[in-house]
C-alpha positions in Angstrom: 0.4 -0.3 0.2 1.1 3.4 -0.8 0.4 6.9 1.2 0.7 10.4 0.3 1.7 12.7 3.2 0.5 16.4 2.2 0.0 19.2 4.1 0.8 22.8 4.7 4.4 24.0 5.9 4.8 23.7 10.1 1.6 21.3 10.0 3.7 19.1 11.9 3.5 16.4 8.9 7.7 15.4 9.1 6.6 14.8 12.6 3.9 12.1 12.0 6.6 10.9 9.0 8.8 10.1 11.6 6.7 8.8 14.4 5.9 5.9 11.4 9.3 5.4 9.6 11.6 7.9 10.4 14.8 5.3 10.9 13.4 3.2 7.8 13.2 6.0 5.3 15.5 6.9 2.0 15.5 10.2 0.0 14.9 10.4 -3.5 14.2 12.4 -6.9 11.1 13.5 -8.6 11.5 12.0 -12.1 13.1 14.8 -14.2 13.7 17.0 -11.1 16.1 17.5 -8.5 13.6 18.5 -6.2 13.5 15.4 -2.9 11.2 13.8 -1.4 11.4 11.0 1.6 9.9 7.4 1.7 9.2 5.5 4.2 8.6 1.8 4.8 6.9 0.4 7.6 4.6 -2.5 8.7 1.1 -1.8 10.3 -1.5 -5.0 11.2 0.8 -7.2 8.9 0.5 -5.0 6.1 3.7 -3.5 4.2 3.1 0.1 4.0 5.0 2.5 1.7 5.0 6.8 2.8 5.7 9.3 0.8 6.5 12.5 2.7 5.7 15.0 0.0 7.4 18.6 0.2 4.9 21.2 1.9 2.7 23.0 0.3 0.2 25.8 0.6 -2.3 25.1 -2.1 -2.3 23.2 -5.2 -1.3 26.6 -7.3 2.5 25.9 -7.5 5.2 29.0 -7.1 8.5 26.5 -6.7 9.5 23.4 -7.7 8.6 22.2 -4.5 5.3 22.4 -4.7 4.5 21.8 -8.0 6.2 18.4 -7.8 4.0 17.4 -5.0 0.9 18.3 -7.0 2.2 16.1 -10.3 2.9 13.4 -7.4 -0.2 13.4 -6.1 -2.2 13.6 -9.4 0.2 10.6 -11.3 1.6 8.4 -8.6 -0.1 5.2 -7.8 -1.4 6.0 -4.4 -3.9 4.4 -2.3 -4.7 6.9 -0.2 -3.6 10.7 0.9 -3.2 12.0 4.5 -3.7 15.5 4.7 -2.6 16.8 7.9 -3.8 19.9 9.4 -2.5 22.2 12.3 -5.6 22.3 14.3 -4.9 25.7 15.7 -4.7 27.2 12.4 -7.5 25.0 11.0 -8.7 28.0 8.9 -6.1 28.3 6.8 -5.2 24.7 6.4 -9.0 24.0 5.3 -8.2 26.0 2.2 -5.5 23.1 1.0 -8.0 20.3 2.3 -10.9 21.6 0.0 -8.3 21.7 -3.3 -7.3 18.2 -2.1 -11.0 16.7 -2.4 -11.1 18.1 -6.3 -8.2 15.0 -6.7 -11.5 12.7 -6.1 -9.0 10.1 -4.5 -9.0 8.3 -1.1 -8.3 10.4 1.6 -8.0 10.9 5.4 -7.3 14.2 7.4 -4.6 14.1 10.4 -5.8 17.0 12.8 -2.8 17.5 14.4 -1.6 19.8 17.1 -4.8 19.2 18.9 -2.7 20.4 22.4 -2.0 23.4 20.3 -5.5 23.8 19.5 -6.4 23.7 23.2 -4.0 26.0 24.3 -5.6 28.4 22.1 -9.0 27.7 23.1 -9.8 25.8 20.2 -12.4 23.2 20.9 -13.5 21.2 17.4 -16.2 18.7 17.1 -14.5 16.1 15.1 -18.1 14.5 13.8 -19.1 17.7 12.6 -15.8 18.3 10.6 -16.0 15.3 9.2 -19.7 16.2 8.1 -18.5 19.2 6.8 -16.1 18.2 4.3 -17.4 14.5 4.0 -13.8 13.0 4.7 -12.4 10.8 7.8 -10.7 13.2 10.6 -8.5 11.6 13.1 -7.5 13.7 15.7 -3.8 13.6 16.5 -0.8 15.0 18.5 2.0 13.8 16.6 4.9 14.5 18.9 3.3 12.4 21.4 2.7 10.0 19.5 -1.4 10.2 20.1 -3.5 8.8 17.6 -0.7 7.7 14.8 -2.1 4.0 14.9 -5.7 5.3 14.7 -5.0 7.8 11.3 -3.2 4.5 9.6 -5.9 2.3 10.7 -8.3 5.3 8.8 -5.9 5.3 5.8 -6.2 1.4 5.3 -9.6 1.7 4.8 -10.4 5.3 3.6 -12.3 6.5 0.9 -13.3 8.9 -1.6 -14.4 12.6 -0.4 -18.2 12.0 0.1 -18.6 15.6 -1.3 -17.1 16.6 -4.6 -19.7 19.3 -4.6 -18.0 21.8 -1.8 -19.0 25.2 -3.8 -22.4 26.7 -4.6 -24.7 25.1 -7.2 -23.9 28.2 -9.5 -20.2 28.3 -9.5 -19.9 24.1 -9.7 -22.1 24.6 -12.8 -19.4 27.1 -14.4 -16.4 24.1 -12.9 -18.3 21.5 -14.0 -18.9 23.0 -17.5 -15.2 23.4 -18.3 -14.1 19.9 -16.8 -16.6 18.1 -19.2 -15.4 20.1 -21.7 -11.7 19.4 -21.0 -12.7 15.4 -20.7 -14.3 15.5 -24.3 -11.7 17.8 -25.5 -7.9 15.9 -23.9 -7.2 12.1 -24.2 -4.4 12.8 -21.1 -4.0 15.2 -18.9 -1.4 15.5 -16.1 -3.6 16.7 -13.7 -7.8 16.0 -12.7 -9.7 17.9 -15.1 -11.7 19.8 -12.6 -8.7 20.7 -11.1 -7.4 22.1 -13.8 -10.5 23.7 -14.3 -10.8 25.3 -10.5 -7.4 27.2 -11.1 -7.7 27.7 -14.4 -10.8 30.1 -13.8 -9.0 31.5 -11.0 -6.0 32.7 -13.2 -3.1 30.1 -12.4 -1.3 30.0 -15.2 -0.1 26.7 -15.7 -3.7 25.6 -15.7 -4.6 28.6 -18.1 -1.9 27.3 -20.8 -3.2 23.6 -20.6 -6.7 24.8 -21.3 -4.9 26.4 -24.2 -4.2 23.7 -26.1 -7.8 23.1 -26.6 -9.6 25.9 -29.2 -13.1 25.6 -27.5 -12.0 24.6 -24.3 -10.0 28.3 -24.3 -13.3 30.3 -25.2 -15.5 28.4 -22.7 -12.7 29.2 -19.9 -12.5 33.4 -21.2 -16.4 33.2 -20.9 -16.3 31.6 -17.5 -13.8 34.0 -16.0 -15.7 37.2 -17.1 -19.0 35.7 -15.5 -16.8 34.9 -12.5 -14.9 38.5 -12.1 -11.7 36.3 -13.3 -12.3 33.8 -10.7 -12.2 35.9 -7.4 -15.8 34.5 -6.9 -14.1 30.6 -6.4 -11.6 32.4 -4.3 -13.9 34.2 -1.9 -16.2 31.5 -2.0 -13.6 28.9 -0.9 -12.0 31.6 2.0 -15.7 31.6 2.9 -16.3 28.0 2.8 -13.2 27.8 5.5 -14.8 29.9 8.2 -18.0 28.2 8.1 -17.0 24.9 8.5 -14.6 26.8 11.1 -17.8 28.1 13.1 -19.7 25.3 12.5 -17.3 22.6 13.8 -15.7 24.9 16.6 -15.5 26.8 19.8 -13.1 29.5 21.1 -12.6 29.9 24.8 -10.5 32.0 26.6 -7.0 31.0 25.1 -4.0 29.8 27.5 -0.4 30.7 27.0 -0.5 32.7 23.7 0.2 36.0 25.5 3.8 34.4 26.5 4.5 33.9 23.2 3.8 36.9 22.1 6.0 38.6 24.6 8.7 36.6 23.4 8.0 37.8 19.6 8.0 41.5 21.0 11.7 40.7 22.0 13.0 38.6 19.1 11.0 40.2 16.0 11.8 43.9 17.2 13.1 45.9 14.8 16.4 46.3 17.1 16.3 43.8 20.1 15.6 41.1 17.3 18.6 41.7 15.9 20.5 41.8 18.8 19.0 38.4 20.3 20.0 37.1 16.8 23.5 38.4 17.3 23.8 36.7 20.7 22.1 33.6 19.2 24.4 33.3 16.5 27.4 34.0 18.7 26.4 30.8 21.2 25.9 28.9 18.0 28.9 29.1 17.2 30.4 28.6 20.6 28.8 25.6 20.9 29.8 24.3 17.4 33.1 25.6 17.1 34.7 25.7 20.4 32.6 22.7 21.4 33.9 20.8 18.7 37.8 22.1 18.9 38.4 19.2 21.8 36.9 16.2 19.8 39.1 17.2 16.6 41.6 17.5 18.9 41.4 13.9 20.3 40.6 12.5 16.7 43.8 14.1 15.2 45.8 12.3 18.3 44.3 9.2 17.7 44.9 9.5 13.6 48.5 10.6 14.5 48.9 7.7 16.8 47.4 5.5 13.6 50.3 7.1 11.1 53.0 6.3 13.4 51.8 2.8 13.8 51.5 2.5 10.0 55.3 3.8 9.0 56.0 1.3 12.2 54.4 -1.6 11.0 54.1 -1.5 7.0 57.6 -1.9 5.6 56.2 -1.6 1.8 56.2 1.9 0.8 53.8 1.9 -1.8 51.5 -0.1 0.7 52.3 2.3 3.5 51.2 5.0 0.8 47.9 3.5 0.1 47.2 2.8 3.7 48.0 5.5 4.5 46.0 7.6 2.5 43.1 6.1 3.3 43.3 6.1 6.9 44.1 9.8 6.4 41.0 10.2 4.5 39.0 8.6 6.7 40.7 11.0 9.6 39.8 13.9 7.4 36.1 13.0 7.0 35.9 12.1 10.9 37.3 15.0 11.4 34.5 17.3 9.6 31.5 15.1 10.7 32.3 14.1 14.3 33.0 17.6 16.0 31.1 20.1 13.7 28.5 18.5 11.2 26.7 16.7 14.0 26.1 19.3 16.6 25.1 22.2 13.9 22.7 19.7 12.4 21.2 19.4 16.3 21.2 22.9 16.4 19.4 23.2 13.3 16.7 20.6 14.2 16.2 22.4 17.5 16.3 25.9 15.6 13.3 24.5 13.0 11.6 22.7 15.6 11.4 25.3 17.7 9.5 27.9 15.1 13.1 30.4 15.7 14.3 29.5 12.0 11.6 31.0 10.5 11.9 34.3 12.8 15.6 34.6 11.3 14.7 34.5 8.1 11.9 37.0 8.5 14.3 39.4 10.4 17.0 38.9 7.8 15.1 39.1 4.5 15.3 42.7 3.7 19.5 42.8 3.8 19.5 39.3 2.0 17.0 40.5 -0.7 19.7 42.8 -2.2 22.0 40.2 -2.9 19.3 38.5 -4.9 17.9 35.5 -1.8 15.9 36.0 0.9 16.3 35.0 4.6 16.7 31.8 4.9 19.7 32.2 2.9 21.3 33.4 6.3 21.7 30.0 7.9 24.1 28.7 5.0 26.1 31.9 5.3 27.0 32.1 8.7 27.6 28.1 8.9 30.0 28.8 6.1 32.6 30.3 8.7 32.4 26.7 9.8 32.8 24.8 7.2 31.4 24.9 3.7 30.4 21.2 3.8 27.2 22.3 6.4 26.5 25.3 5.0 26.1 23.9 1.5 23.8 21.1 3.0 22.1 23.5 4.5 20.7 25.4 1.2 18.0 22.6 1.1 15.6 24.6 3.5 15.8 26.7 0.6 12.9 25.6 -2.2 13.2 28.1 -5.4 16.3 26.2 -7.5 17.8 30.0 -8.6 18.0 31.1 -5.5 19.2 27.5 -3.5 21.9 28.3 -6.5 23.0 31.8 -5.8 23.0 31.0 -1.9 25.2 27.8 -2.5 27.7 29.7 -4.4 28.4 32.5 -2.2 28.2 30.2 0.9 31.2 28.7 -0.4 32.8 31.9 -1.1 32.8 32.3 3.0 36.1 31.6 4.5 35.5 28.2 6.6 37.4 27.5 9.5 40.3 25.8 7.1 40.8 28.8 5.3 40.3 30.9 8.3 43.4 28.4 10.0 45.5 29.6 6.6 44.2 33.5 7.2 45.6 33.2 10.5 48.5 30.7 10.4 49.8 32.8 7.5 48.2 36.8 7.2 47.7 37.6 11.0 51.2 35.5 12.1 53.5 37.0 9.6 51.8 40.1 8.8 49.6 41.6 11.3 46.1 40.9 12.4 45.0 44.3 10.5 45.7 42.6 7.2 43.7 39.8 8.2 40.4 41.4 9.2 41.4 43.2 5.6 41.1 40.3 4.3 37.2 39.1 5.8 36.2 42.4 4.8 37.3 41.9 1.6 35.6 38.9 1.4 32.6 40.7 2.4 32.5 43.0 -0.4 33.0 40.0 -2.7 30.3 38.3 -2.1 28.1 41.5 -1.9 29.3 42.3 -5.5 28.8 38.2 -6.5 25.8 38.0 -5.6 24.5 41.2 -6.9 25.8 40.0 -10.4 24.1 36.6 -9.9 21.0 38.3 -9.0 21.0 40.7 -12.5 22.4 37.7 -15.1 20.8 34.7 -13.7 17.2 34.0 -15.6 14.0 34.3 -13.5 12.9 36.5 -10.4 13.4 36.2 -6.6 9.3 35.9 -5.9 8.2 37.4 -2.5 8.4 35.3 0.0 5.3 34.4 2.1 6.8 33.8 6.1 4.6 31.2 8.1 5.7 32.3 11.5 5.0 29.4 13.4 4.1 29.2 17.4 7.0 28.6 19.6 7.0 24.5 20.4 9.2 22.2 22.5 11.6 19.8 20.2 11.5 16.3 21.0 14.5 14.1 21.0 13.5 11.6 18.6 12.9 14.3 16.0 15.8 15.6 16.7 18.1 12.8 16.3 16.3 11.8 13.0 16.6 14.9 11.5 20.3 15.0 12.3 20.9 11.8 10.8 18.9 12.8 7.6 21.2 15.4 7.2 24.1 13.9 8.0 24.0 10.8 6.3 24.5 12.4 3.0 27.9 13.4 3.5 28.9 9.9 5.4 27.4 7.8 2.1 28.9 10.9 -0.6 31.7 13.1 0.7 33.7 10.3 2.6 34.2 7.9 -0.3 35.3 11.3 -2.3 37.6 11.8 0.7 39.2 8.8 0.8 39.7 8.6 -2.7 41.4 11.9 -2.8 43.6 10.9 -0.1 44.7 7.6 -1.6 45.3 9.8 -4.9 47.0 12.4 -3.6 49.4 10.0 -1.7 50.4 7.7 -4.6 51.3 11.4 -6.5 53.6 12.0 -3.2 54.9 8.1 -3.5 55.9 8.6 -7.3 57.4 12.0 -7.1 55.0 13.0 -9.3 55.3 17.0 -7.8 57.5 18.3 -10.0 55.6 17.5 -13.1 52.5 19.1 -11.1 54.6 22.2 -10.8 56.1 22.3 -14.0 52.1 22.9 -15.3 51.7 25.2 -13.1 54.8 27.4 -13.4 53.2 29.7 -15.7 50.3 30.5 -13.3 52.7 31.0 -10.2 54.6 33.5 -12.0 51.5 35.3 -12.8 50.8 36.2 -9.6 54.6 36.4 -8.5 54.4 32.9 -6.4 57.4 30.3 -6.0 56.9 27.6 -8.2 57.3 25.0 -6.0 54.6 25.6 -4.0 52.2 24.8 -6.9 51.3 21.2 -5.6 50.0 22.9 -2.2 46.8 24.0 -4.3 46.5 20.5 -5.6 46.3 19.4 -1.7 44.5 22.1 -0.6 41.8 20.6 -3.0 41.8 18.1 -0.7 41.4 20.0 2.7 42.1 23.6 2.5 44.1 23.2 5.7 46.7 21.2 3.5 47.7 24.5 1.8 49.4 25.8 5.4 50.8 22.3 6.2 52.3 21.8 3.3 53.6 24.9 2.3 56.7 24.8 4.4 57.7 21.3 3.1 57.2 22.3 -0.6 59.8 25.2 0.3 62.3 22.8 1.6 61.5 24.6 5.0 62.1 22.2 8.1 58.4 24.6 10.1 56.1 26.5 9.1 57.8 29.3 11.1 60.2 29.7 9.0 58.0 30.6 5.8 58.8 34.5 6.1 62.6 33.1 4.9 61.0 32.2 1.5 57.9 34.3 0.9 58.0 38.1 1.0 55.2 39.8 2.7 53.4 40.5 -0.8 53.7 36.4 -1.7 52.2 35.6 1.5 49.1 38.0 1.2 48.5 36.9 -2.7 48.5 33.1 -1.5 46.4 33.7 0.7 43.6 35.9 -1.2 44.1 32.8 -3.8 43.5 30.1 -1.1 40.7 32.2 0.3 38.7 32.1 -2.7 39.6 29.0 -5.0 38.4 25.9 -5.3 36.3 24.4 -3.1 37.5 21.3 -0.7 36.3 17.8 -2.2 33.7 17.5 0.7 32.1 20.4 -0.4 32.0 19.8 -4.3 30.8 16.5 -3.4 27.8 18.1 -1.3 27.4 20.7 -4.0 26.7 17.9 -6.4 24.2 16.3 -4.5 22.7 19.5 -3.8 22.6 21.6 -6.9 24.1 18.8 -9.9 26.3 18.8 -11.9 26.5 22.0 -14.1 25.6 24.1 -11.5 29.0 22.3 -9.2 31.2 23.0 -12.4 30.1 26.4 -12.8 30.6 27.4 -9.0 33.8 25.4 -8.8 35.1 27.6 -12.4 34.1 30.8 -10.8 35.8 30.5 -7.6 39.1 29.7 -9.5 38.5 33.0 -11.7 37.5 35.3 -8.6 40.6 33.9 -7.1 43.0 34.5 -9.9 41.7 37.8 -10.4 41.5 38.7 -6.5 45.0 37.4 -6.2 46.4 39.4 -9.5 45.1 42.9 -8.9 46.6 41.7 -5.3 50.2 41.3 -6.9 49.7 44.5 -9.1 49.1 46.6 -5.8 51.8 45.3 -4.4 54.3 46.0 -7.2 52.7 49.8 -7.5 53.3 50.7 -4.1 
């Protein structure tokens, strides 16, 4: 049996999914699209059930790729039942989608979630009256406590098609039915149910209008109908009114409890001044927890793998075998050194921010500023995390639904100097030239990100649509949901990035073993001379692709020095500055490249990689010219 799970954002749909199949799920892509959904398989009453968690959508009129693919999936995939998740505390708004789903004429059940939140607001819902109003079985649920979940699946197993198909007035239904029958008679195949196409075309939804335009007779009927129905406004108004009527009939509102506390918190967190102060302090706390808290674990991991390296060198006497083994172990060490200390706590915090409701408030605060570089407020999360590691920064772009905006955010996030690049900046510029120059590099980075965002905003096709911010009520995250969400986000790194890191490390070890460095340096010689850098450090840039810290660690070795502290004897102030600028911007590390491929596919990854090299080269060359002039 296959069940679709759909609802508006922040309705608790994912919590229901996690309660049913969270630990037994896989990610998949819609055919022909990069929008992902999640499939969970579980057994109930000795029956195998496949649960498909579709991206949240406010209505069946899609305005981004995620919403579009949700609608296409509902219409084309062979679902035995649709579970529509409603937030009981905002039921009037949620019913808008429910009434549209009824037009699909498929077996359906409504999961009335967050009954506890509704009770806090003083909302009491008569389930039998609600069922009578919409003609669909309704199951009350408190998903975070797993209450009502078994009843929900039992109802889904025996779900029927909606009893009431004529939800609008007789007058409106007659117009809708006329266009519906025209489409049935004229069209051999339709990607959506004809009634849904008719309703949306009358309302002026362009995608459905285009479908109707394929059939001249239906197009004429549509134009006449739109005039008579005030360009579809009558349907929209009647649906709004119907939702209010259903609420008034099936629910009562008493004095609310707890709401004033939420409002008082928002008076601070969404304040035009104190909101940004609070946001700054929260980000400082996140930095401290993720990066300062992760450092001790990184040190322990580094010590363990340093001991492992010494053990391998002492016990493996075949140089070639040692090189292969050491390369593989070093790759695993680098991967674990990123994942365990930094990725895990970051994703735990991200899940808490999402489930508590604060992430939406961050996006709201930052929206106006981020618009100037072609993205919305939600992109601030990848940018902030980029200062720690580019891998979680790129992964965080998956919360961005618009494909164009997601690409811009991923592009700009890779320009942010991660912790590894910060190591190079501090270890070279701050140490040998001075901290003021290191600060100048960070300011330069912000300027470059702003310019790059502005350029991308202008040259990429399409527009950045206004975003509808859904500010959910504050909720207490559950431990189970936090663990599941963290695993969902970390498993892509485990399955994709780690193999590439290990493979890359083995290749680089073989380069060192066969003494290919001199040939690589020969290839890089013209480029190094262009930037005024020693030819000997060309190989360092190759190792930097594996992990940016290696550009610092191997610099002394490439120059034939005993330690990094002696670099100033071989490199001038100009060369240190130019080298650091190039490293700060050029090709993302392998882990980031693999994550980019996972999130924005091959074309986007290549474009970002090539662009980063061009940006690094131009900036480093300009810096070289400036030093020549002064």
